[in-house]
Each structure stands twice: as C-alpha cells, then as structure tokens.
KEDO-223528 format. One record per residue (C-alpha): residue in one letter; x negated, y negated, z negated. Coordinates in steps of 0.05 Angstrom, whole numbers, padded with zeros to 5 digits, always signed. Each point is the difference from the previous one (the first is absolute). Example, Ala and Ser with C-alpha at 12.3 -4.5 7.8 and 13.67 -1.06 7.14 Angstrom:
<pators>
A-00246+00090-00156
S-00027-00069+00013
</pators>
This chain:
<pators>
M-01279-00486-00887
D-00025-00034+00063
L+00051-00029+00048
S-00056-00009+00053
W+00012+00073+00013
T+00061-00015+00037
H-00040-00037+00053
Q-00052+00054+00009
D+00002+00054+00055
L-00018+00052-00051
S+00062+00015-00038
R-00001+00028-00069
R+00026+00067+00026
R-00058+00003+00052
A-00046-00020-00057
L+00023+00059-00041
A-00012+00046+00058
A-00067-00026+00017
A-00025-00005-00070
T-00054+00051-00023
G-00018+00025-00068
L+00031+00045-00051
A+00032-00017-00068
A-00042+00022-00055
G+00034+00024-00066
A+00001+00053-00051
L+00058+00050+00005
L+00053+00006-00053
P+00032+00066-00016
T+00060+00017+00041
A+00067-00015-00029
R+00011+00075-00016
A-00065-00002-00044
S+00026-00059-00040
A+00072+00017+00000
Q+00003-00005-00076
A-00013-00074+00004
A+00055-00050+00018
T-00013-00028+00070
F+00018-00062+00043
T+00016-00001+00075
N-00029-00051+00051
P+00021-00049+00020
V+00013-00025-00070
I+00043-00055+00030
W+00033+00011+00068
Q+00011-00072+00014
D-00042-00055+00034
F-00053-00023-00049
A-00066-00015+00036
D-00070-00027-00016
I+00008+00020-00074
D-00037-00027-00059
V+00011+00038-00063
I-00020-00014-00073
R+00014+00025-00070
V+00018-00047-00057
G+00005+00041-00064
D+00047+00058+00014
T+00030-00032+00061
Y-00020+00001+00071
Y+00011-00053+00051
A-00007-00006+00077
S+00006-00053+00052
A+00015+00005+00073
S+00005-00036+00066
T+00068-00029+00022
M-00017-00046+00061
H+00056-00045+00015
Y+00048+00025-00054
S+00018-00043-00059
P-00011+00003-00057
G-00067+00031+00014
A-00054+00043-00031
P+00045+00049-00041
V-00028+00022-00068
L+00014+00073-00009
R+00000+00032-00071
S-00011+00070-00023
Y-00019+00036-00063
D-00027+00065+00031
L-00025-00022+00069
V+00052+00044+00034
N+00070-00032-00017
W+00000-00075+00019
E+00049-00057-00003
I-00002-00071+00029
A-00009-00049-00058
G-00001-00064+00038
H-00040-00041+00051
S-00065-00040-00009
V+00019-00050+00056
P+00070-00027-00014
T+00006-00039+00065
L-00040-00001+00064
D-00011-00075-00005
F-00057-00001+00050
G+00032-00038+00055
T+00066-00008+00036
K-00008+00063+00043
Y+00013+00040-00063
D+00067-00033-00003
L+00019+00018+00073
N-00002-00076+00012
G-00025-00013+00069
A-00051+00057-00004
R-00003+00071-00027
G-00047+00039-00044
Y+00008+00069+00023
V-00062+00044-00015
R-00032-00057-00038
G+00007-00018-00075
I-00018+00048-00055
W-00056+00046+00026
A-00048+00042-00042
S-00008-00038-00064
S-00021+00016-00073
L+00031+00008-00068
A-00041-00003-00065
Y+00010-00009-00074
R-00043-00046-00044
P-00001+00025-00073
S-00031-00066-00027
N+00063-00039+00017
R+00049+00058+00008
T+00017-00022+00070
F+00013+00036+00065
Y-00032-00031+00063
W+00020+00009+00072
L-00046-00026+00054
G+00007+00000+00076
Q-00016-00037+00062
I+00055-00028+00048
D-00010-00012+00074
F-00076+00001-00003
A+00008-00072-00029
R-00006+00003-00076
T+00005+00044-00062
Y+00057-00004-00049
V-00002+00024-00074
Y+00062+00012-00037
T+00004+00019-00076
A+00050+00030-00050
T-00001+00023-00071
A+00045+00059+00018
A+00001+00040+00063
E+00075-00014+00012
G-00014-00072-00003
P+00012-00059+00004
W-00061-00005+00046
S-00026-00071+00017
R-00055-00026+00044
L-00064-00015-00039
T-00042-00028+00057
T-00018-00004+00073
I-00071+00017+00024
S-00024-00028+00067
T-00039+00066+00015
P+00046+00052+00031
Y-00019+00065-00036
Y+00020+00051+00051
D+00024+00067-00028
A-00025-00020-00068
G-00012+00041-00064
L-00003-00039-00065
L-00045+00025-00056
V+00004-00023-00073
D-00067+00016-00025
S-00017+00025-00070
D-00027-00070-00016
D+00068-00030+00025
T-00031-00029+00064
L+00044+00003+00060
Y-00027+00026+00065
V+00031+00011+00069
A-00024+00049+00054
Y+00026-00014+00067
G-00011+00003+00076
N+00004+00041+00063
T-00063+00036+00021
T-00041-00055-00034
I+00015+00008-00076
S-00009-00058-00047
V+00007-00012-00074
A+00022-00063-00032
Q-00002-00022-00072
L+00058-00043-00026
S-00001-00052-00053
P+00018+00021-00072
D+00070-00024+00007
G+00008+00035+00069
R+00017-00062+00036
S-00059-00010+00046
Q-00060+00033+00033
V-00067-00008-00035
R-00041+00039+00053
T+00008+00048+00058
Q-00052+00046+00030
Q+00000+00055+00054
V-00019+00066-00030
F+00007+00050+00055
T+00004+00007+00076
T+00035+00063+00025
P-00043+00043+00045
S+00026+00006+00074
S+00000+00074-00011
V+00055-00008-00050
G+00041-00054+00034
T+00049-00042-00038
L+00003-00005-00077
E+00051-00042-00036
G+00051+00007-00056
S-00047-00013-00059
R+00015+00023-00070
F-00051-00022-00050
Y-00020+00039-00062
K-00051+00005-00058
I-00005+00071-00023
N-00053+00024-00049
G-00042-00063+00010
Q+00000+00008+00079
Y+00037-00046+00048
Y+00041+00035+00055
I+00037-00031+00061
F+00048+00052+00027
L+00013-00011+00073
T+00044+00028+00054
R-00015+00018+00074
P+00066-00010+00035
A+00035+00044+00004
N-00039+00065-00013
G-00053-00010-00051
Q-00020-00025-00069
Y-00070-00022-00021
I-00031-00030-00063
L-00059-00046-00016
K-00036+00005-00065
S-00049-00049-00035
S-00041+00009-00064
A-00027-00070+00005
G+00064-00041-00011
P+00061-00024+00039
F-00040-00032+00056
G-00038+00063+00015
P-00040+00028+00034
Y+00049+00055+00017
T-00007+00068+00030
L+00057+00035+00040
R+00031+00069-00004
Q+00057+00032+00038
V+00056+00023-00043
L+00046+00029+00052
L+00008+00002+00076
D+00050+00032+00043
L+00028+00033-00061
P+00066+00038+00014
G+00054-00034-00039
P+00058+00027-00043
I+00059-00018+00045
P+00012+00039+00065
G-00010-00045+00059
G-00028-00057-00043
G-00069-00031-00001
V-00063+00002-00041
P+00008-00023-00073
H-00039-00066-00007
Q+00000-00073-00025
G+00021+00007-00071
G-00031-00005-00068
L-00035+00040-00056
V+00028+00001-00071
Q-00019+00036-00064
T+00049+00030-00047
Q+00000-00006-00076
N-00037+00066-00008
G-00055-00019+00050
A+00025+00035+00063
W-00003-00038+00067
Y+00049-00002+00056
Y+00003-00030+00071
L+00067-00030+00019
A-00004-00010+00078
F+00053-00009+00053
V+00014+00045+00060
D+00022-00029+00068
A+00069+00033+00006
Y+00041-00038+00051
P+00055-00016+00014
G+00005-00004-00075
G-00062-00040-00011
R-00061+00014-00043
V+00014+00044-00062
P-00039+00010-00062
A-00035+00066-00017
L-00040+00018-00063
A-00061+00047-00007
P-00049+00013-00059
V-00070-00025+00005
T-00064+00026-00033
W-00069-00032-00004
T-00069+00027+00023
S-00053-00002-00052
D-00031-00058+00034
G+00066-00043-00001
W+00037+00013+00065
P+00075+00016+00004
V+00024+00065+00032
V+00073+00010+00019
Q+00024+00067-00021
L+00026+00042+00057
V+00046+00059+00008
G-00016+00046+00059
G-00044-00055+00031
A+00056-00051+00000
W+00032-00053-00045
G+00046+00043-00038
T+00076+00001+00008
S+00000+00014-00075
Y-00047-00005-00060
P+00005+00010-00076
S+00035-00058-00031
P-00044-00051-00035
A-00007+00011-00073
V+00030-00061-00033
P+00041-00018-00060
T+00074+00012+00002
P+00030-00059+00037
P+00038-00049-00045
R+00058+00003+00048
Q+00023+00022+00068
V-00016-00048+00057
T+00057-00031+00041
P+00013+00042+00062
M-00015-00031+00068
T+00064+00032+00028
G+00073-00002-00024
V+00056-00049-00005
D-00004-00075-00006
T+00065-00040-00013
F-00040-00066-00003
D+00021-00015-00070
G-00038-00052-00043
T-00028-00066+00022
A-00058+00025+00043
L-00018+00050+00053
K-00035+00063-00025
P-00073+00003+00019
R+00010+00056+00052
W+00028-00053+00047
E-00041-00048+00045
W+00025-00049+00053
N-00025-00003+00069
H-00038-00066-00008
N+00020-00051-00053
P+00076-00004-00012
D+00042-00063+00000
T+00017+00004-00074
T+00063-00041+00009
K+00031+00054+00044
W+00001+00061-00043
A+00021+00019-00069
V+00006+00062-00044
G+00048+00018-00054
N+00061+00045+00014
G-00035+00017+00067
L-00048-00034+00046
T+00028-00058+00040
L-00036-00015+00063
R+00021-00067+00033
T-00019-00013+00070
A-00068-00037-00002
T-00020-00005+00073
V+00036-00009+00066
T-00036+00047+00049
N+00014+00061+00045
D-00067+00031-00025
L-00002+00039-00062
Y-00077-00012-00004
W+00014-00074-00008
A+00057+00009-00049
R-00016-00024-00073
N+00025+00037-00060
T-00008+00070+00026
L-00011+00044-00063
T-00042+00065+00008
H-00011+00062-00039
R-00053+00055+00012
I+00023+00065+00028
Q-00012+00061-00042
G-00034+00057+00035
P+00000+00049+00029
T+00075-00015+00015
S+00050-00043-00036
T+00067-00033+00009
A+00022-00071-00017
T+00075-00014-00007
V+00028-00069-00014
L+00071-00022-00015
L+00010-00066+00033
D+00056-00051-00005
H+00007-00040+00064
S+00062-00040-00015
A-00038-00066+00002
M-00036+00009+00067
R+00011-00054+00051
D+00001+00002+00076
G-00069+00015+00027
D-00025+00034-00063
R-00042+00064+00001
A-00008+00041-00062
G-00022+00070-00019
L-00054+00052-00015
A-00060+00005+00042
L-00062+00045+00010
L-00049-00058+00005
R-00067-00001+00030
D-00032-00026+00065
S+00053+00044+00033
S+00065+00000-00035
A+00074+00021+00001
W+00060-00014-00044
I+00071+00018-00017
G+00048-00055-00022
L+00051-00050+00017
K+00010-00051+00056
R+00056-00054-00008
D+00019-00033+00064
G+00066-00035+00019
G+00031+00014-00069
T-00013+00077+00008
T-00050+00040-00038
R-00031+00064+00031
L-00047+00055-00024
V-00060+00005+00046
M-00066+00038+00006
V-00056-00042+00032
N-00068+00023+00025
G-00052-00030+00043
L-00025-00054-00049
T-00075-00003+00018
M-00063-00039-00011
D-00064-00002+00043
G-00070+00011-00026
N-00003-00075-00020
W+00063+00009-00040
N+00043-00043+00046
T+00070+00024+00013
I+00011+00032+00068
G+00067+00034-00013
T+00056-00026-00043
G+00042+00062+00002
T+00051+00037+00042
E+00066+00024-00026
A-00001+00075+00009
A+00065+00018-00034
S+00061-00033-00035
A+00061+00019-00039
P+00061-00039-00027
V-00001-00017-00075
Q+00059-00004-00047
G+00005-00038-00066
T-00055-00042-00030
R-00048+00050-00026
V-00043+00052+00035
W-00055+00049-00020
L-00061-00001+00045
R-00053+00052+00000
A-00069+00011+00032
N-00039+00067-00003
A-00075-00005+00012
D-00048+00058+00012
I-00071-00029-00012
R-00041+00063+00003
P-00065-00021+00036
G-00030+00029+00063
S+00050-00024+00053
A+00059-00045+00011
R+00058+00019-00045
P+00072-00012+00004
G+00044-00050-00040
T+00076+00007+00003
F+00058-00044-00020
S+00070+00016-00024
Y+00058-00036-00036
S+00060+00016-00043
T+00063-00034-00020
D+00009+00039-00067
G-00074+00013-00022
T+00010+00076+00008
T+00007+00018+00074
F-00052-00031+00045
T+00003-00006+00075
R-00061-00004+00043
L-00007-00062+00043
G-00047-00005+00058
P-00059+00042+00024
A-00061+00020-00043
F-00052-00056-00005
S-00073+00018+00011
M-00044-00028-00056
G-00071-00004+00031
N-00062+00019-00037
D-00048-00054+00027
W-00042-00029-00056
R-00012-00070+00027
F+00059-00033-00036
F-00034+00028-00062
M+00063-00001-00044
G+00046+00060+00005
Y+00074-00001+00017
R+00050-00027-00052
F+00072-00002-00012
A+00023-00072+00005
L+00066-00037-00018
F+00014-00060+00044
N+00050-00053+00015
H-00013-00053+00053
A+00040-00047+00042
T-00002-00009+00075
Q+00049-00061+00001
A+00001-00037-00065
L-00016+00008-00072
G+00051+00012-00055
G+00019+00074+00000
A-00021+00051-00053
V+00002+00072-00017
R-00004+00037-00065
V-00037+00064-00013
T+00030+00033-00061
R-00039+00063+00000
F-00067+00028+00029
D-00016+00072-00008
L-00067+00030+00023
S+00001+00076-00004
T-00041+00059+00021
P+00023+00069+00023
</pators>
C-alpha cells in the first residue's frame, strides 16, 4: 500500500475510472457445467484482512495481513483448504516502535503494520515475518510455530517498503521491496543483516505505481508479484537470478471483482497446493468493512507466466474447491460467542494501539479498568476491537457496570475515523444508557469531533446487554444501528441509524469495539461477561 496516495489529487476511484486495459485470463466453465464438483464462494473471508501474503507448510496454509495501529499486529491466519480460515496468532506481539503506539503524547493511526511478508525456512523449521515501520527501519520476527510465541530477531536499518521475503532453494534469504522502483536485498545467512541491495526494475510511466512485492522462485525462475493500487496486478520474471534482469507482464487490470459494489482483486499472494495446483489469494476493497480476501485458481502459460482463471470475464464469485487432503480438524470460527475464559485473549481480538497491561484482565469475563482520562475515545487506551463479519452481522455484549465511577464512559462502538457507540455514562452518582455519534477525525487523523449524545434511556440494575448491528456491504455508506436489553431477549432500539462511510483512506475497515475510559479520574471498571458475534 502507498499512503502517499492520500495526498494526491488523483484518488484511487478516479484512478480506477481512468485506467485502461483489459484483464486477460482463460475462462472457466460456468458453475452449472461443473456442478458435480464441490465449490467455494468468494470472498473466502468476509472480514478485513488486507495486503495478504500466503504460504503453505506441509498440508497447512498460512497467511499474514496488515493491521496498522492495532495491537498485537500482523495476524497469522491458518487453513487446511485455502477456503476456511482461522486466526492462529500474531507475528508482532506489541507495537514497540515508539510511544505514539501507546497513545502516549502521540497517536499511530494509519501507521504501524503495513504490507509485510510471511515466510517459512525449512532448514531451521522457523517462520519469519518481515516488515518496515514508519519508513525508518525493518523488523524481523521469528517463531517455530505459527501461533507463537513470536520474538524479534533483528532490526535492519533499510526500510523494506511493501516487502516480500523469499527463502531460496539454497536457503539464501532475499527481500523484494519498493514503490515504483523495485529493489532486491540479500540477507545474511542468519537473517539478521543486509549483505547487499540492488535496484532491479523501474516501473514504466505508462503503468504508474507498482508496489506490494511478493517474491517467488518457481521452476528455476524468479518472480516478483506486484500490485498497481488499486486496480491491477503485474509480475516480473527473471531467468538470470534474483537480481535480474526482469521483464514485466500484466496479470490483471480493471478486472470485475466477486463482491457487488467492491473493487478489483489485487495485492495478495500466489500459493501452490500439495497436488501442484496454483491459487491467487487477493483482497477486494469492500468498504465500510475493509479489504477482504478472495481466492481464484491460476494456470501458467508454456513460457512461465501466471494466468488468473476467470468466470464470465470476471473474478468468479465461486470456483471448484481446491483438491486437498481431508483437513485434520475444523478451523476455529471467526464468529460466535466469547466468554473471555482462560488466561489470555483469543487471537480474534486486537487493541486500538498498545494497551496498558495493568488495566485489563480476562478470566470469568473481560475486566476493563479505566486507563485514560479523556473526553476523546480516539485517545482512550485499552479499547478492544473485533472485525465485523460481512455482509451484515450483529455484536451483542453483556456488561456489568456496577464498578463504574463518576465521569466514566463505557460501551460498544462502531469504530473508525467516523464512529458511534452505545453504552453508559455515569455522572453525579447516576448511570444512563446513551447512544453517541459524531466522533470524527480529519484526513491527518486528528480528532475534530468527540461525539454528541443523540439519545438516552434510564438503566436499572447493574447489568445490561448492548447490541450493534453493522451492514458492511460495499458500494455506498451503510447503516449501523444500536439497541439494548435488560433481559438479553427483548432489545430496544436507541438513537438514529449511524452512517458508516465507505471512503478508503483510513485503510482499515469498521470494527466493533469495547471501551471504558474516564473523563474525571481513574479507578472505575466494567466487566464484559459475554461477546456474541452473529450473522443472519
């Protein structure tokens, strides 16, 4: 991804409209012609996982994605069939890249974990994650299991922008990276330092911007898979070695995607199944929900170029399922109930910036103690987020507010650069239910609106069920609605519908968010005993 696009007059939408060229690809039979085969439907994950890197280790597939300012960062997804995925863990346990990622005097919105790379090195049976932070330097993390624990291996002074890590057949580590100017670096055998780097390609002005490198060696040829944001995919090929020279070919451009109202599939990775078939796992711009993964089969020309298989001239909404061994188990659903048992959060959760670890706990529910005194939710630490499931889904939480103190604000939000929430305000010894909207940021991610109370209701007892329903179908702004219950069965709507915008510039999509912050003094707490994410 290229954040400089946010400062250009030519938006990605205008770029889509102005771009020329047709996507080339062989046509697959229609679904009717292949009805005897099991099929899958795109998107394979209707949640926000962008800038995908995907690999296979044995019979298991893994993918990594961007998370920006959310912590832990760089989720590791796991699948046994490329269609059904679970979140195994995170490659970056804490965003320890400066105090702004702690909401300590500065903020890291739309920074942090951008397009990065996931690889596996058979020689030492180790997973590697590599990514640059703030255009300053590159970090490398390793683990012997995808679920972790992950630890930092090294810091490299060269910022490998939108990097792709290749473990060559001779065990040498190479990194392809860059925007428009593409370079390749060779790392030391231990992966801790750079041995050399060399520019290998300059993008022609007729193509524009290329970035999002993924680096492969296939049948003795070196390939750098590149995206043109946000409507194209290109590939470089070298027969001479990792440092080129490379030749360029278009893979797709302005290809109709599989999600009505969504964008062109791009910026993902290639992966080969156990039986030799190839697939492309890309993402589709699908705001307000974010950027969601879609899968398509790939064939190769006789002279070694990939071709995305199309259905009716488009990325298919369905394809025959990959032929893979029977999965050893079912993956963990990304929806359903969480009662916050055990001693750690499940990997489906990510904090808005790094949390204050002394102010939260799990076990018999999630306890959120106030960690910040502020009237601005965007400055409040320990806001816990969960991706929204598309095309529509509902989050319901059971919240015990008996330990709130005067000035505290707690509840369930639809969180992005324009936000709204339902929850509780405690003032003057009285607790009220409220719906608040008008929380907004400007284009530099500074707060320009801290919220306006749009509706309120009295609350009885110490427990309340809060509910947010989100429609994240792309193509236009979509409604989010809020309601509450005192018995968990009958819910009452509170406040007007909230319009969730579909602008791409915040990059991350809307999330459900649990929060508790103080406006007067620390010391209060709430306990969430149940979170239920459901779809119609």
